[in-house]
MARGU-790697 format. One line per 3 residues: number of its first residue (from 0); for each residue x, y, z of C-alpha. Coordinates in Angstrom, 3 decimals, always signed. Example, Ala and Ser with C-alpha at 12.3 -4.5 7.8 and 13.67 -1.06 7.14 Angstrom:
BEGIN
0	+12.300:-4.500:+7.800 | +13.670:-1.060:+7.140;
END
This chain:
BEGIN
0	-11.346:-10.020:-21.434 | -10.891:-13.286:-19.536 | -12.081:-15.332:-22.510;
3	-9.796:-13.370:-24.818 | -6.752:-14.124:-22.665 | -7.713:-17.796:-22.316;
6	-8.138:-18.059:-26.097 | -4.746:-16.473:-26.711 | -2.960:-18.786:-24.266;
9	-4.767:-21.757:-25.814 | -3.707:-20.607:-29.288 | -0.090:-20.306:-28.154;
12	-0.258:-23.796:-26.667 | -1.718:-25.255:-29.877 | +1.009:-23.579:-31.930;
15	+3.651:-25.045:-29.610 | +1.998:-28.457:-29.850 | +1.970:-28.253:-33.661;
18	+5.702:-27.476:-33.674 | +6.379:-30.484:-31.450 | +4.306:-32.813:-33.641;
21	+6.484:-31.788:-36.579 | +9.594:-33.177:-34.888 | +11.022:-36.657:-35.207;
24	+10.601:-39.176:-32.383 | +14.234:-38.699:-31.424 | +13.836:-34.934:-31.235;
27	+10.639:-35.286:-29.202 | +12.429:-37.605:-26.774 | +15.205:-35.032:-26.391;
30	+12.635:-32.372:-25.569 | +10.616:-34.515:-23.144 | +11.424:-32.357:-20.095;
33	+10.560:-29.162:-21.956 | +7.286:-30.625:-23.268 | +6.178:-31.896:-19.857;
36	+7.027:-28.576:-18.219 | +5.286:-26.434:-20.834 | +2.159:-28.619:-20.589;
39	+2.173:-28.205:-16.790 | +2.676:-24.442:-17.087 | -0.207:-24.276:-19.559;
42	-2.551:-26.156:-17.222 | -1.544:-24.090:-14.163 | -1.849:-20.815:-16.077;
45	-5.262:-21.627:-17.531 | -6.518:-22.431:-14.026 | -5.026:-19.253:-12.522;
48	-6.516:-17.015:-15.221 | -9.979:-18.162:-14.139 | -9.351:-16.562:-10.717;
51	-7.676:-13.295:-11.728 | -9.309:-9.869:-11.292 | -9.984:-7.688:-14.331;
54	-7.052:-5.315:-13.768 | -4.578:-8.197:-13.735 | -6.113:-9.672:-16.884;
57	-5.622:-6.320:-18.588 | -1.976:-6.267:-17.501 | -1.367:-9.797:-18.814;
60	-2.960:-9.232:-22.216 | +0.028:-7.393:-23.778 | +2.358:-10.293:-22.898;
63	+3.065:-12.478:-25.918 | +4.531:-15.987:-25.867 | +3.781:-16.173:-22.156;
66	+4.213:-19.977:-22.028 | +7.681:-19.721:-23.544 | +8.615:-16.847:-21.239;
69	+7.496:-18.748:-18.139 | +9.395:-21.851:-19.249 | +12.609:-19.929:-19.926;
72	+12.394:-18.206:-16.530 | +11.721:-21.584:-14.899 | +14.948:-22.978:-16.375;
75	+16.908:-20.314:-14.495 | +15.675:-21.711:-11.179 | +16.983:-24.703:-9.249;
78	+13.481:-25.821:-8.216 | +12.075:-29.014:-9.670 | +8.813:-30.099:-8.041;
81	+5.324:-29.504:-9.412 | +4.451:-27.392:-6.361 | +7.469:-25.211:-7.016;
84	+6.380:-24.878:-10.651 | +2.951:-23.719:-9.428 | +4.688:-21.213:-7.152;
87	+6.781:-20.010:-10.088 | +3.706:-19.283:-12.227 | +2.018:-17.565:-9.270;
90	+5.143:-15.481:-8.627 | +5.204:-14.179:-12.187 | +1.486:-13.363:-12.097;
93	+1.983:-11.631:-8.742 | +4.804:-9.611:-10.317 | +2.285:-8.281:-12.835;
96	-0.243:-7.602:-10.072 | +2.341:-5.689:-8.039 | +2.913:-3.342:-10.993;
99	-0.820:-2.768:-11.349 | -1.756:-2.366:-7.686 | +0.117:+0.631:-6.337;
102	-2.203:+1.142:-3.374 | -0.678:+0.225:-0.038 | -2.924:-1.801:+2.332;
105	-3.468:-0.502:+5.865 | -0.924:-1.856:+8.311 | +1.694:-2.468:+5.615;
108	+3.603:+0.419:+4.085 | +6.231:+0.511:+1.357 | +9.088:-0.001:+3.774;
111	+12.022:-2.334:+3.464 | +11.744:-5.724:+5.138 | +13.907:-4.559:+8.056;
114	+11.914:-1.345:+8.495 | +8.644:-3.270:+8.471 | +9.930:-5.552:+11.207;
117	+11.091:-2.623:+13.341 | +7.808:-0.777:+12.830 | +5.844:-3.851:+13.840;
120	+7.864:-4.333:+17.016 | +7.419:-0.664:+17.953 | +3.659:-1.141:+17.677;
123	+3.483:-4.545:+19.314 | +0.400:-3.522:+21.318 | -1.419:-2.983:+18.015;
126	-1.995:-5.528:+15.259 | +0.893:-5.110:+12.785 | -0.453:-7.733:+10.412;
129	-3.665:-6.071:+9.198 | -3.668:-5.867:+5.405 | -0.399:-7.773:+5.074;
132	+0.430:-10.872:+3.079 | +2.089:-13.583:+5.169 | +3.613:-16.861:+4.005;
135	+4.412:-19.774:+6.319 | +7.039:-22.338:+5.402 | +8.735:-25.292:+7.047;
138	+7.464:-27.440:+9.894 | +5.914:-25.364:+12.691 | +5.668:-26.396:+16.327;
141	+2.310:-24.910:+17.293 | +0.408:-25.015:+14.012 | -0.534:-27.301:+11.172;
144	-0.478:-25.716:+7.703 | -4.230:-25.122:+7.843 | -3.916:-23.879:+11.410;
147	-1.309:-21.217:+10.654 | -3.223:-20.025:+7.595 | -6.393:-19.726:+9.697;
150	-4.454:-17.769:+12.335 | -3.034:-15.421:+9.696 | -6.495:-14.748:+8.287;
153	-7.917:-14.174:+11.782 | -5.362:-11.360:+12.202 | -6.737:-9.542:+9.169;
156	-3.934:-10.654:+6.863 | -3.806:-12.785:+3.729 | -2.186:-16.229:+3.834;
159	+0.066:-16.522:+0.794 | +1.120:-19.793:-0.795 | +4.330:-18.474:-2.339;
162	+6.795:-15.649:-1.694 | +6.371:-12.709:-4.064 | +7.088:-8.998:-4.151;
165	+3.806:-8.458:-2.322 | +4.766:-10.671:+0.631 | +5.293:-8.704:+3.839;
168	+6.303:-11.474:+6.267 | +7.459:-15.069:+6.080 | +7.133:-17.343:+9.125;
171	+9.815:-20.019:+9.128 | +9.751:-23.384:+10.846 | +12.166:-26.287:+10.426;
174	+13.561:-26.908:+6.930 | +12.008:-23.838:+5.255 | +13.549:-24.559:+1.828;
177	+13.491:-22.305:-1.231 | +10.781:-19.952:+0.062 | +13.169:-18.593:+2.693;
180	+15.831:-17.991:+0.049 | +13.312:-16.157:-2.126 | +12.183:-14.057:+0.843;
183	+15.758:-12.990:+1.556 | +16.290:-12.089:-2.088 | +13.187:-9.865:-2.026;
186	+13.902:-8.287:+1.365 | +10.848:-9.804:+3.035 | +10.774:-9.698:+6.837;
189	+11.667:-13.156:+8.169 | +10.075:-14.282:+11.432 | +10.530:-17.393:+13.508;
192	+7.320:-18.981:+14.760 | +7.941:-17.532:+18.236 | +8.623:-14.050:+16.878;
195	+5.306:-14.231:+15.013 | +3.497:-15.260:+18.203 | +5.199:-12.483:+20.196;
198	+3.984:-9.861:+17.697 | +0.325:-10.887:+18.013 | -1.435:-8.308:+20.192;
201	-2.791:-9.527:+23.528;
END
């Protein structure tokens, strides 16, 4: 299944490349941003597919023209860096995963972001983070990026690299950027670094 999906994405990329090679130099120059972005999406996607579980592969297989779809969705965003492009591809893959995985991990129920925060505070003597997905963003006072991810994992949670529909908490330091905006859009519980520390059981 993995090889089938990789072959199909490769075939789509080759078809796109053939279309580009049929253009004049002027037309190619005018499409330079699109070409660079599609090539980057292709490389990121091919790498991500190597890591995906079988159920997610099965969910991605029906999607046609996935490179074009990802590019068109990317154009609707204000982000511009390569890291943000990686996050974009991961977000869309996570969206597929969230439709496939309906099971709710222990410690994290299908509550709204506000309800999750209230539930966690009510149970502050227990570990509210078990089974959750937590993303850290911005500059933190007490942790490096590796340090906060290690702390998250030690609490029985998963350290996410981007905010998706499966994210339960986002820990915000200084200058959190677009991840905070995405979290608010999705109703993810937003924590300051101190609030996160206060919720860790003694």
